[in-house]
Backbone as a ProteinNet text record, in pm:
[ID]
protein_1_A
[PRIMARY]
VQELLEKVTTSELEHDEARQTVSRLRDELSSTRLHLERARDAESATEERFAERLAQVDPADALLAELQGELAEANLAVQSFRGQEDLRAQNEQLSQKVSD
[TERTIARY]
84.2	0	88	191	281.3	343.9	383.4	444.3	346.4	223.5	120.3	92.5	89.3	66.3	178.3	302.8	416.4	407.2	366.5	351.3	241.2	132	21.1	66.2	137.8	187	282.8	373.1	467.3	391.9	292.6	213.7	139.1	85.1	14.1	110	230.4	330.1	369.6	392.3	426.1	311.6	190.1	72.4	61	84.9	82.3	190.3	309.4	417.3	378.7	317.7	274.7	169.1	75	-27.4	36.6	134.1	203	277.8	339.8	411	313.7	200.8	99.3	47.6	23.4	-25.5	77.4	204.4	311.2	322.4	314	321.6	203.4	85.2	-32.4	-13.2	42.1	69.2	169.6	274.3	374.4	313.5	227.5	161.4	72.3	-1.7	-86.8	-2.3	108.3	198	255.9	296	351.9	246.5	125.1	16.7	-7.1	-3.7	-22.8	89	213.6	325.9	311.9	269.5	250.7	141.4	33.4	-75.9	-28.3	48.3	101.8	196.7	278.8	371.9	294.6	188	105.9	40	-8.9	-68.9	33.8	152.8	259.4	295.7	299.9	331.7	223.1	97.5	-13.1	-6.1	22.4	32.4	147.2	257.9	372.5	337.5	269.1	227.9	133	42.1	-51.1	24.3	120	198.3	279.5	336.2	413.4	323.8	204	110.4	70.5	48.7	13.4	126.9	248.8	363.7	386	366.1	381.2	277.2	155.7	50.3	86.5	159.7	201.9	317.4	400.5	517	475.5	379.9	339.3	293.9	202.3	166.1	284	371.1	487.6	579.5	595.9	677.5	617.3	486.5	419.1	437.1	422.1	440.2	584.1	679.2	820.2	847.9	794.1	814.6	754.4	637.2	572.4	657.1	707.5	790.1	922.1	978.4	1102.1	1076.9	961.4	926.1	912.5	847.3	831.8	967.5	1055.6	1189	1266.8	1254.7	1323.5	1272.4	1141.1	1084.1	1135.5	1141.7	1190.6	1337.3	1416.5	1558.4	1573.1	1488.8	1492.6	1455.5	1355	1313.9	1426.1	1496	1607.6	1718.8	1751.4	1855.7	1816.8	1692	1644	1654.8	1616.5	1623.8	1768.8	1859.1	2000.6	2054.3	2009.7	2051.5	2003.1	1880.3	1827	1903.9	1940.5	2018.2	2155.3	2216.9	2346.9	2333.3	2225.9	2203.7	2182.5	2109.4	2087.3	2219.9	2300.8	2430.3	2516.8	2516.4	2593.9	2540	2407.7	2346.1	2385	2386.2	2424.7	2570.9	2655.5	2797.1	2814.4	2742.3	2753	2695.4	2587	2528.7	2625.1	2694.1	2790.1	2909.6	2952.3	3064.2	3024.9	2900.4	2854.1	2840.8	2790.7	2775.7	2909.9	3008.6	3139.9	3204.2
-118.9	0	124.3	122.3	237.3	266.2	161.7	177.1	238.3	193.7	249.3	394.6	425.5	563	655	608.9	687.3	705.9	601.3	611.6	710.8	706.7	799.6	941.7	961.5	1094.3	1144.1	1057.2	1094.3	1127.7	1050	1076	1208.3	1234.8	1361.8	1479.4	1466.5	1574	1594.7	1485.1	1495.2	1556.6	1518.8	1573.4	1723.9	1767	1910.2	1986.1	1927.6	1990.5	2004.4	1899.9	1903.3	2011	2024	2128.9	2267.1	2284.6	2413.2	2444.2	2344.2	2362.4	2401	2331.9	2363.2	2504.6	2541.7	2675.6	2781.7	2756.8	2850.3	2861.8	2749.5	2751.6	2826.3	2810.7	2884.5	3034.7	3073.7	3215.3	3270.6	3192.9	3234.9	3247.3	3153.6	3157.7	3281.6	3311.3	3431.4	3557.1	3559.6	3674.9	3688.9	3576.7	3578.5	3625.6	3579.5	3622.9	3772.4	3823.3	3966.5	4046.5	4000.5	4069.6	4066.5	3952.9	3940.4	4035.6	4044.8	4135.3	4280.6	4316.4	4452.9	4480.7	4381.7	4398.6	4416.2	4340.1	4354.6	4491.5	4538.9	4672.5	4779.8	4765.2	4861.6	4857.9	4737.5	4723.7	4790	4768.3	4829.9	4982.2	5032.2	5177.2	5233.5	5161.3	5204.8	5205.4	5102.5	5096.5	5211	5244.3	5355.1	5487	5508.9	5633.5	5641.2	5529	5526.4	5561.5	5503.5	5531.2	5679.2	5735.6	5877.4	5964.8	5931.8	6011.1	5995.2	5874.8	5851.2	5930.8	5937.4	6015.6	6163.8	6209.4	6349.3	6373.5	6273.2	6287.9	6294.2	6212.2	6209.2	6346.1	6416.4	6550.1	6646.3	6632.7	6719.7	6695.4	6569.9	6537.9	6598	6588.9	6644.8	6796.5	6861	7005.8	7042.6	6965.5	6991.8	6981	6878.6	6862.2	6980.3	7024.6	7139.2	7265.8	7287.7	7405.9	7399.3	7279	7264.4	7297.9	7258.7	7293.1	7443.6	7509.2	7654.6	7724.5	7671.7	7729.2	7715.1	7600.9	7580.5	7680.6	7701.8	7800.4	7940.2	7974.2	8106.1	8122.8	8018.8	8025.5	8047.2	7978.9	7998.9	8142.6	8195	8333.1	8430.4	8406.1	8492.5	8484	8361.9	8346.5	8416.5	8405.6	8471.8	8622.9	8673.4	8818.3	8864.9	8788	8825	8822.7	8723.3	8716.1	8838	8882.3	9001	9125.6	9134.2	9247.8	9251.2	9133.1	9126.3	9172.6	9130.6	9172.1	9322.7	9379.4	9525.5	9600	9548.6	9613.4	9605.2	9489.6	9475.9	9568.5	9579.2	9668.4	9812.9	9851.2	9988.1	10013.9	9916.6	9932.6	9944.4	9859.9	9866.7	9998.6	10041.9	10168.2	10281.4	10283.3	10389.5	10381.8	10260.6	10245.5	10296.5	10264.6	10308.1	10459.7	10518.2	10663.6	10735	10670.5	10733	10731.6
0	0	0	83.3	92.3	-44	-113.5	-244.3	-343.2	-343.2	-431.6	-397.7	-268.3	-224.6	-274.3	-268.8	-318.1	-469.7	-541.5	-687.5	-722.8	-648	-673.7	-645.2	-534.7	-499.5	-606.9	-652.1	-758.2	-886	-918.9	-1040.2	-1028.3	-910.5	-890.2	-904.5	-849.5	-862.3	-1008.5	-1077.8	-1220.4	-1299.1	-1263	-1330.6	-1303.7	-1180.1	-1146.1	-1223.4	-1232.4	-1308	-1455.3	-1507.9	-1648	-1668.5	-1573.7	-1583.4	-1579.1	-1490.1	-1481	-1610.1	-1666.1	-1792.8	-1903.8	-1911.1	-2011.8	-1990.5	-1866.7	-1836.2	-1877	-1844.4	-1881.9	-2033.6	-2103.1	-2249.8	-2310.6	-2252.2	-2300.6	-2280.9	-2165.6	-2140	-2241.1	-2266.9	-2364.6	-2504.1	-2538.7	-2668.4	-2679.1	-2573.7	-2573.3	-2588.7	-2515.4	-2523.5	-2664.3	-2722.6	-2858.3	-2959.2	-2942.9	-3033	-3019.2	-2896.5	-2873.2	-2939.6	-2923.5	-2988.1	-3140.1	-3192.6	-3337.1	-3385.5	-3312.1	-3349.4	-3348.1	-3246.3	-3238.9	-3355	-3389.2	-3501.7	-3632	-3649.7	-3771.1	-3775.6	-3660.8	-3655.7	-3691	-3636.6	-3666.4	-3814.3	-3870.5	-4012.8	-4098.1	-4061.4	-4136	-4127.1	-4007.4	-3989.9	-4072.6	-4076.3	-4156	-4304.6	-4349.8	-4490.6	-4524	-4432.9	-4456.3	-4465.5	-4373.6	-4377.7	-4506.5	-4547.8	-4671.9	-4790.3	-4793.3	-4903.4	-4904.3	-4785.8	-4777.7	-4830.2	-4789.4	-4834.9	-4983.8	-5033	-5175.8	-5253.9	-5201.2	-5266.5	-5269.6	-5169.2	-5167	-5263.4	-5282.4	-5369.6	-5516.1	-5556.8	-5697.4	-5748.3	-5678.2	-5725.4	-5722.3	-5623.9	-5615.6	-5735	-5773.9	-5890.8	-6017.5	-6028.4	-6146	-6150.3	-6034.7	-6027.2	-6060.1	-6008.4	-6036.9	-6186.6	-6251.2	-6395.9	-6472.6	-6428.8	-6493.9	-6477.7	-6355.3	-6329.5	-6405.9	-6418.9	-6495.8	-6642.4	-6694.3	-6832.1	-6849.6	-6754.5	-6761	-6751.1	-6664.7	-6651.6	-6781.8	-6846.5	-6974.4	-7078.8	-7081.5	-7174.3	-7143.2	-7014.8	-6975.4	-7013.8	-6995.8	-7034.8	-7184.9	-7263.2	-7409	-7444.5	-7375.4	-7401.6	-7366.8	-7257	-7217.2	-7320.3	-7365.2	-7466.1	-7595.3	-7632	-7753.4	-7740.3	-7623.8	-7599.3	-7605.5	-7543.3	-7545.9	-7689.1	-7765	-7904.6	-7981.9	-7956.9	-8023.1	-7980.8	-7853.4	-7804.4	-7872	-7887.4	-7955.7	-8100.2	-8167	-8306	-8314.9	-8222.2	-8222	-8203.7	-8111.1	-8087.1	-8212.2	-8278.4	-8401.7	-8510.1	-8520.6	-8620	-8592.9	-8466.6	-8434	-8469.9	-8440.9	-8476.4	-8627.5	-8701	-8846.4	-8898.6	-8839.1	-8882.5	-8858.4	-8746.6	-8718.8	-8814.4	-8847.3	-8940.3	-9078.4	-9114.5	-9246.4	-9247.9	-9137.7	-9138.2	-9123.8	-9070.4	-9058.8	-9194.6
[MASK]
++++++++++++++++++++++++++++++++++++++++++++++++++++++++++++++++++++++++++++++++++++++++++++++++++++

């Protein structure tokens, strides 16, 4: 009887240890799931912020391209004006040479 009682006590202790281990593993699993959920939320928030910033960049790029086109046109106009000024100066010099 004593031997059976010791075996039962040992089995009960082992069973309690197993329950504690299962309980600890369940807690760890819950914690891991919570961390995973938070990481997914953070990833989603990051993706949303990236999409918002990208949406802001596209119109800015379009505006930049438009302004670069206008600047190129303005530069051509300035070069043309300078060319006309050079021609006027040359015409005046030739006119003075002819009148001299």
